[in-house]
N, CA, C and O atoms as a GROMACS GRO file, in nm:
protein
  264
    1GLU      N    1  -1.048   3.888   3.888
    1GLU     CA    2  -1.068   4.030   3.909
    1GLU      C    3  -0.967   4.111   3.828
    1GLU      O    4  -1.001   4.214   3.770
    2ARG      N    5  -0.842   4.065   3.825
    2ARG     CA    6  -0.740   4.140   3.749
    2ARG      C    7  -0.770   4.141   3.600
    2ARG      O    8  -0.743   4.240   3.532
    3ALA      N    9  -0.825   4.032   3.547
    3ALA     CA   10  -0.857   4.027   3.405
    3ALA      C   11  -0.972   4.122   3.372
    3ALA      O   12  -0.969   4.189   3.269
    4PHE      N   13  -1.072   4.129   3.460
    4PHE     CA   14  -1.183   4.221   3.439
    4PHE      C   15  -1.134   4.366   3.446
    4PHE      O   16  -1.172   4.450   3.364
    5GLU      N   17  -1.049   4.394   3.544
    5GLU     CA   18  -0.991   4.528   3.558
    5GLU      C   19  -0.911   4.566   3.434
    5GLU      O   20  -0.918   4.681   3.389
    6ALA      N   21  -0.834   4.474   3.379
    6ALA     CA   22  -0.755   4.501   3.259
    6ALA      C   23  -0.845   4.533   3.140
    6ALA      O   24  -0.813   4.622   3.061
    7GLU      N   25  -0.957   4.463   3.126
    7GLU     CA   26  -1.050   4.491   3.016
    7GLU      C   27  -1.111   4.630   3.028
    7GLU      O   28  -1.119   4.704   2.931
    8VAL      N   29  -1.154   4.664   3.149
    8VAL     CA   30  -1.217   4.794   3.170
    8VAL      C   31  -1.116   4.906   3.149
    8VAL      O   32  -1.144   5.005   3.081
    9ARG      N   33  -0.997   4.890   3.208
    9ARG     CA   34  -0.892   4.991   3.193
    9ARG      C   35  -0.855   5.009   3.045
    9ARG      O   36  -0.838   5.121   2.998
   10GLY      N   37  -0.844   4.899   2.973
   10GLY     CA   38  -0.811   4.905   2.830
   10GLY      C   39  -0.916   4.979   2.750
   10GLY      O   40  -0.883   5.054   2.658
   11ALA      N   41  -1.041   4.957   2.783
   11ALA     CA   42  -1.150   5.024   2.712
   11ALA      C   43  -1.152   5.173   2.742
   11ALA      O   44  -1.173   5.255   2.652
   12ILE      N   45  -1.131   5.209   2.866
   12ILE     CA   46  -1.139   5.350   2.905
   12ILE      C   47  -1.015   5.427   2.860
   12ILE      O   48  -1.027   5.537   2.805
   13GLN      N   49  -0.898   5.371   2.882
   13GLN     CA   50  -0.773   5.442   2.853
   13GLN      C   51  -0.719   5.413   2.713
   13GLN      O   52  -0.614   5.466   2.675
   14LYS      N   53  -0.789   5.331   2.638
   14LYS     CA   54  -0.746   5.292   2.503
   14LYS      C   55  -0.603   5.240   2.504
   14LYS      O   56  -0.516   5.286   2.430
   15CYS      N   57  -0.581   5.141   2.590
   15CYS     CA   58  -0.452   5.074   2.602
   15CYS      C   59  -0.477   4.923   2.593
   15CYS      O   60  -0.593   4.881   2.586
   16PRO      N   61  -0.373   4.841   2.592
   16PRO     CA   62  -0.395   4.696   2.583
   16PRO      C   63  -0.489   4.647   2.692
   16PRO      O   64  -0.481   4.691   2.807
   17ARG      N   65  -0.578   4.555   2.655
   17ARG     CA   66  -0.681   4.507   2.747
   17ARG      C   67  -0.648   4.372   2.807
   17ARG      O   68  -0.731   4.312   2.876
   18LEU      N   69  -0.528   4.322   2.782
   18LEU     CA   70  -0.491   4.189   2.828
   18LEU      C   71  -0.430   4.192   2.968
   18LEU      O   72  -0.358   4.286   3.003
   19MET      N   73  -0.459   4.089   3.045
   19MET     CA   74  -0.398   4.073   3.177
   19MET      C   75  -0.268   3.995   3.157
   19MET      O   76  -0.266   3.893   3.090
   20GLN      N   77  -0.162   4.045   3.217
   20GLN     CA   78  -0.036   3.972   3.216
   20GLN      C   79  -0.006   3.930   3.359
   20GLN      O   80  -0.034   4.004   3.454
   21THR      N   81   0.051   3.812   3.375
   21THR     CA   82   0.076   3.760   3.509
   21THR      C   83   0.198   3.669   3.507
   21THR      O   84   0.231   3.608   3.406
   22LYS      N   85   0.263   3.660   3.622
   22LYS     CA   86   0.372   3.564   3.640
   22LYS      C   87   0.316   3.431   3.691
   22LYS      O   88   0.385   3.328   3.685
   23ALA      N   89   0.193   3.432   3.740
   23ALA     CA   90   0.128   3.311   3.792
   23ALA      C   91   0.063   3.236   3.677
   23ALA      O   92  -0.059   3.220   3.673
   24THR      N   93   0.145   3.190   3.584
   24THR     CA   94   0.090   3.127   3.465
   24THR      C   95   0.022   2.994   3.494
   24THR      O   96  -0.071   2.955   3.423
   25ALA      N   97   0.066   2.923   3.597
   25ALA     CA   98   0.001   2.795   3.629
   25ALA      C   99  -0.144   2.819   3.669
   25ALA      O  100  -0.233   2.745   3.627
   26ARG      N  101  -0.168   2.921   3.750
   26ARG     CA  102  -0.305   2.952   3.792
   26ARG      C  103  -0.387   3.002   3.672
   26ARG      O  104  -0.502   2.961   3.655
   27ALA      N  105  -0.328   3.088   3.590
   27ALA     CA  106  -0.400   3.139   3.473
   27ALA      C  107  -0.431   3.025   3.376
   27ALA      O  108  -0.540   3.020   3.319
   28ASP      N  109  -0.335   2.934   3.356
   28ASP     CA  110  -0.360   2.821   3.266
   28ASP      C  111  -0.469   2.729   3.321
   28ASP      O  112  -0.543   2.668   3.244
   29ALA      N  113  -0.479   2.719   3.453
   29ALA     CA  114  -0.588   2.640   3.512
   29ALA      C  115  -0.722   2.707   3.483
   29ALA      O  116  -0.821   2.639   3.458
   30MET      N  117  -0.725   2.840   3.485
   30MET     CA  118  -0.849   2.912   3.453
   30MET      C  119  -0.881   2.900   3.304
   30MET      O  120  -0.998   2.902   3.266
   31VAL      N  121  -0.778   2.889   3.220
   31VAL     CA  122  -0.800   2.864   3.076
   31VAL      C  123  -0.865   2.726   3.060
   31VAL      O  124  -0.960   2.711   2.983
   32ALA      N  125  -0.813   2.628   3.133
   32ALA     CA  126  -0.869   2.492   3.125
   32ALA      C  127  -1.014   2.488   3.174
   32ALA      O  128  -1.093   2.407   3.126
   33ASP      N  129  -1.047   2.574   3.270
   33ASP     CA  130  -1.185   2.582   3.321
   33ASP      C  131  -1.277   2.664   3.231
   33ASP      O  132  -1.398   2.670   3.255
   34GLY      N  133  -1.222   2.728   3.128
   34GLY     CA  134  -1.303   2.805   3.036
   34GLY      C  135  -1.332   2.948   3.080
   34GLY      O  136  -1.420   3.013   3.025
   35LEU      N  137  -1.257   2.997   3.181
   35LEU     CA  138  -1.281   3.132   3.232
   35LEU      C  139  -1.192   3.237   3.167
   35LEU      O  140  -1.232   3.353   3.154
   36LEU      N  141  -1.073   3.196   3.125
   36LEU     CA  142  -0.980   3.284   3.055
   36LEU      C  143  -0.941   3.221   2.923
   36LEU      O  144  -0.958   3.101   2.903
   37THR      N  145  -0.888   3.302   2.834
   37THR     CA  146  -0.831   3.252   2.710
   37THR      C  147  -0.700   3.327   2.686
   37THR      O  148  -0.687   3.444   2.721
   38LYS      N  149  -0.604   3.258   2.625
   38LYS     CA  150  -0.479   3.323   2.589
   38LYS      C  151  -0.505   3.409   2.466
   38LYS      O  152  -0.580   3.369   2.376
   39ALA      N  153  -0.445   3.526   2.463
   39ALA     CA  154  -0.468   3.618   2.351
   39ALA      C  155  -0.343   3.700   2.326
   39ALA      O  156  -0.252   3.705   2.408
   40ALA      N  157  -0.340   3.764   2.210
   40ALA     CA  158  -0.229   3.852   2.174
   40ALA      C  159  -0.287   3.973   2.100
   40ALA      O  160  -0.387   3.962   2.030
   41GLU      N  161  -0.222   4.088   2.118
   41GLU     CA  162  -0.261   4.212   2.050
   41GLU      C  163  -0.138   4.278   1.993
   41GLU      O  164  -0.027   4.264   2.045
   42MET      N  165  -0.157   4.351   1.886
   42MET     CA  166  -0.051   4.437   1.834
   42MET      C  167  -0.077   4.576   1.889
   42MET      O  168  -0.187   4.629   1.876
   43TRP      N  169   0.023   4.634   1.951
   43TRP     CA  170   0.009   4.766   2.011
   43TRP      C  171   0.135   4.846   1.980
   43TRP      O  172   0.244   4.812   2.028
   44SER      N  173   0.122   4.952   1.902
   44SER     CA  174   0.236   5.036   1.864
   44SER      C  175   0.348   4.953   1.802
   44SER      O  176   0.466   4.978   1.828
   45GLY      N  177   0.311   4.856   1.723
   45GLY     CA  178   0.409   4.772   1.653
   45GLY      C  179   0.467   4.659   1.736
   45GLY      O  180   0.550   4.583   1.687
   46ALA      N  181   0.424   4.645   1.861
   46ALA     CA  182   0.474   4.538   1.948
   46ALA      C  183   0.363   4.436   1.971
   46ALA      O  184   0.246   4.472   1.984
   47ARG      N  185   0.401   4.310   1.976
   47ARG     CA  186   0.304   4.204   2.004
   47ARG      C  187   0.298   4.185   2.156
   47ARG      O  188   0.399   4.159   2.220
   48ILE      N  189   0.179   4.199   2.212
   48ILE     CA  190   0.158   4.184   2.355
   48ILE      C  191   0.075   4.058   2.378
   48ILE      O  192  -0.032   4.041   2.318
   49GLU      N  193   0.124   3.969   2.462
   49GLU     CA  194   0.054   3.846   2.492
   49GLU      C  195   0.005   3.847   2.636
   49GLU      O  196   0.070   3.904   2.724
   50GLY      N  197  -0.108   3.786   2.658
   50GLY     CA  198  -0.164   3.780   2.793
   50GLY      C  199  -0.290   3.697   2.793
   50GLY      O  200  -0.307   3.607   2.710
   51TYR      N  201  -0.377   3.727   2.887
   51TYR     CA  202  -0.501   3.653   2.905
   51TYR      C  203  -0.618   3.750   2.904
   51TYR      O  204  -0.606   3.865   2.946
   52GLU      N  205  -0.732   3.702   2.855
   52GLU     CA  206  -0.854   3.782   2.862
   52GLU      C  207  -0.968   3.691   2.906
   52GLU      O  208  -0.964   3.569   2.889
   53LEU      N  209  -1.069   3.753   2.963
   53LEU     CA  210  -1.186   3.678   3.009
   53LEU      C  211  -1.267   3.624   2.892
   53LEU      O  212  -1.278   3.689   2.788
   54THR      N  213  -1.323   3.507   2.910
   54THR     CA  214  -1.422   3.456   2.817
   54THR      C  215  -1.558   3.510   2.862
   54THR      O  216  -1.568   3.572   2.967
   55HIS      N  217  -1.660   3.486   2.784
   55HIS     CA  218  -1.794   3.529   2.826
   55HIS      C  219  -1.833   3.459   2.957
   55HIS      O  220  -1.894   3.520   3.045
   56ALA      N  221  -1.798   3.332   2.968
   56ALA     CA  222  -1.828   3.259   3.092
   56ALA      C  223  -1.754   3.321   3.211
   56ALA      O  224  -1.809   3.330   3.320
   57GLY      N  225  -1.629   3.363   3.190
   57GLY     CA  226  -1.553   3.427   3.295
   57GLY      C  227  -1.613   3.559   3.339
   57GLY      O  228  -1.617   3.590   3.458
   58ARG      N  229  -1.660   3.637   3.241
   58ARG     CA  230  -1.725   3.765   3.274
   58ARG      C  231  -1.853   3.742   3.354
   58ARG      O  232  -1.879   3.810   3.453
   59LEU      N  233  -1.934   3.646   3.308
   59LEU     CA  234  -2.060   3.616   3.378
   59LEU      C  235  -2.034   3.569   3.521
   59LEU      O  236  -2.102   3.613   3.614
   60LEU      N  237  -1.939   3.480   3.538
   60LEU     CA  238  -1.909   3.431   3.672
   60LEU      C  239  -1.855   3.543   3.761
   60LEU      O  240  -1.894   3.554   3.877
   61TYR      N  241  -1.766   3.627   3.707
   61TYR     CA  242  -1.712   3.737   3.787
   61TYR      C  243  -1.824   3.834   3.827
   61TYR      O  244  -1.833   3.872   3.944
   62CYS      N  245  -1.906   3.873   3.733
   62CYS     CA  246  -2.012   3.969   3.763
   62CYS      C  247  -2.118   3.911   3.857
   62CYS      O  248  -2.177   3.984   3.936
   63ALA      N  249  -2.141   3.781   3.850
   63ALA     CA  250  -2.238   3.717   3.938
   63ALA      C  251  -2.192   3.715   4.083
   63ALA      O  252  -2.274   3.708   4.175
   64THR      N  253  -2.061   3.722   4.105
   64THR     CA  254  -2.007   3.717   4.241
   64THR      C  255  -1.988   3.855   4.301
   64THR      O  256  -1.952   3.867   4.418
   65CYS      N  257  -2.011   3.962   4.222
   65CYS     CA  258  -1.995   4.099   4.274
   65CYS      C  259  -2.120   4.138   4.352
   65CYS      O  260  -2.232   4.103   4.316
   66ASP      N  261  -2.098   4.210   4.459
   66ASP     CA  262  -2.212   4.260   4.540
   66ASP      C  263  -2.248   4.401   4.501
   66ASP      O  264  -2.340   4.459   4.558
   0.00000   0.00000   0.00000
């Protein structure tokens, strides 16, 4: 949910779209499952690293929304 929220917020507010977390073990498990991918962006001259949803992650998230 946080990764989806980060993508939407980034698109609307024109800010970085990556999710950052301290729970890297959980995020890395989601990377292994193919739901997230590690990514980096350049923003105002700074490199920002985080996670973003894969297409499979977006589909699974949206399928579980009511």
